[in-house]
C-alpha positions, 0 to 999 in steps of 0.5 A, spaced: 597 414 558 590 416 561 592 423 560 594 422 553 587 418 551 583 424 554 587 429 550 586 425 544 578 425 546 578 432 547 581 434 540 577 429 537 571 432 540 573 439 538 574 437 531 567 434 531 564 441 534 568 445 529 565 441 523 558 442 526 560 449 526 562 449 519 556 446 516 552 451 520 545 449 518 541 454 520 545 460 517 545 456 510 537 455 511 536 462 512 540 464 506 537 459 502 530 462 504 533 469 503 535 467 496 529 464 494 525 470 496 529 474 491 529 469 486 521 469 486 521 477 486 525 477 480 521 472 476 515 476 478 518 482 476 521 479 469 514 476 468 510 482 469 515 486 465 515 482 459 508 481 459 506 489 460 511 491 454 508 485 449 502 490 447 508 495 444 513 490 442 508 484 439 502 488 437 505 494 435 501 499 439 505 506 440 507 507 447 504 514 447 497 511 445 496 509 452 496 516 455 490 518 451 483 517 454 480 513 448 479 506 450 476 502 445 478 494 446 473 491 441 477 485 437 471 484 432 471 491 430 479 493 429 482 498 429 482 498 437 485 504 441 488 502 448 488 509 451 489 508 459 489 515 461 482 514 464 484 508 468 491 511 471 488 518 473 482 514 476 487 510 480 491 516 482 485 520 484 482 515 488 488 514 492 490 521 493 483 523 496 483 517 500 489 519 503 487 526 504 481 523 508 485 518 512 491 521 514 489 526 519 484 521 522 490 516 522 495 521 525 490 523 530 488 516 532 496 515 533 497 521 537 491 519 541 494 512 542 501 514 544 500 520 548 493 521 551 490 515 552 491 510 558 494 503 557 487 500 558 484 504 552 491 502 548 490 495 549 483 495 546 485 500 540 491 496 537 487 489 537 481 493 534 486 496 528 489 489 527 482 486 526 481 492 521 487 490 517 486 483 517 479 484 514 477 482 507 477 487 502 470 484 499 467 485 506 469 493 505 466 493 498 460 490 500 459 494 506 460 500 501 455 498 496 450 496 500 450 501 506 455 507 504 452 508 497 445 508 499 446 513 505 449 518 500 444 517 495 438 518 500 441 523 505 445 528 500 440 529 495 437 535 499 444 538 499 444 539 491 449 533 491 447 527 486 452 521 489 451 514 489 457 509 486 462 515 485 469 517 485 467 520 492 464 513 495 470 509 492 475 514 496 471 513 502 471 506 502 479 506 501 480 511 506 477 506 511 481 500 509 488 504 509 486 508 516 489 502 520 495 501 516 497 508 517 495 508 524 499 502 526 505 505 522 504 512 525 504 509 532 510 505 531 514 512 529 511 516 535 513 511 540 520 511 538 521 518 539 525 519 545 521 520 552 526 525 554 524 530 548 517 529 551 519 530 558 524 535 557 519 540 553 513 539 559 518 541 564 520 547 560 512 549 561 509 547 555 502 544 554 501 537 552 498 540 545 504 544 544 509 538 546 505 534 541 505 540 535 512 542 536 516 536 538 513 530 537 510 530 530 516 534 527 521 528 530 516 523 527 516 526 521 519 521 517 515 515 520 509 519 519 510 520 511 512 513 510 506 511 513 502 515 509 506 513 503 505 506 504 497 507 505 497 510 499 500 504 496 495 499 499 490 504 496 493 503 489 493 496 489 485 495 492 481 492 486 474 488 489 472 493 494 473 499 489 470 496 483 464 495 487 463 502 489 466 507 483 461 505 478 466 503 473 465 508 467 471 509 463 471 517 463 476 522 466 476 523 473 473 531 473 467 530 478 468 527 485 461 526 485 461 522 478 463 514 477 470 513 474 474 507 473 481 505 475 487 500 473 485 495 478 477 495 476 479 495 469 483 488 470 478 485 474 472 487 469 475 485 463 480 479 464 474 474 463 472 477 456 479 477 453 483 472 450 490 470 452 496 474 448 491 478 444 491 486 444 486 487 449 489 482 454 496 485 453 493 492 455 491 489 461 498 486 463 500 493 461 495 496 466 499 491 471 505 493 469 503 500 471 501 498 478 507 495 479 511 501 477 507 505 482 508 501 487 515 501 486 515 508 486 512 509 493 517 504 496 523 508 493 520 514 496 518 511 502 526 509 503 529 515 501 525 519 506 527 515 511 534 515 509 534 523 508 531 524 515 536 519 518 542 523 515 539 530 517 539 527 524 
């Protein structure tokens, strides 16, 4: 009898354990959180997309008009012209120049941290990078407007440059902002290169510089390109810091020493002057949609680079 009772009790416990395993609360909570994130992102995409095309669907503005350089959003004196070319090229120019400035510095710093610097230097540099990443953009903008612009105005005038709030100043501020991002991602890419490749190269008689140039950097090429692309994506979305130093003049970016504007600066400056669902307000939503498309393009490009290099390897 005792054996039969023990067997029944064991079967009951086994059934109870199976029930708890079937419920699997942690897995269901994790799945629910993942579905919720996907739903939220999908709703944001649908909302921004629907608002971004309202300018064309409701107000009847031709999609080709946004590729003109005439921006006349005056609701009191129609007809209005919503040419966004100056804003689009301004954003593109800012992030390209910022990437040209920041990429060599960031990759060089990542190489220094991963190969050359001793452990104590890495223990100082990495937390410092994290502090820079977490700093608010308004701090960068305030430093740029009060220190960088003043420096450019007083120290480059003797060289024949008239620099103040300009495309160059905006790109310098952006390069400082994206430098920690590119450095962190590039560092992670470099340390994932197998150590055997480095030691094998050095064992064959190459110098450390030759190993870095011919082995380390080519092996981490995908990660380095991804770091630069993600840094450019962050630069494209910066608003307040850029708006404080670029001069905010609606003009084509033809001179790096002159003021320009950008998509984010246009949204920040004009959103308080518009009425909801009016053409001017709809044009700002179109700017937001263009920024969203740019970010999606950068993410897609980064993923394709990673997949392509993984396939080759």
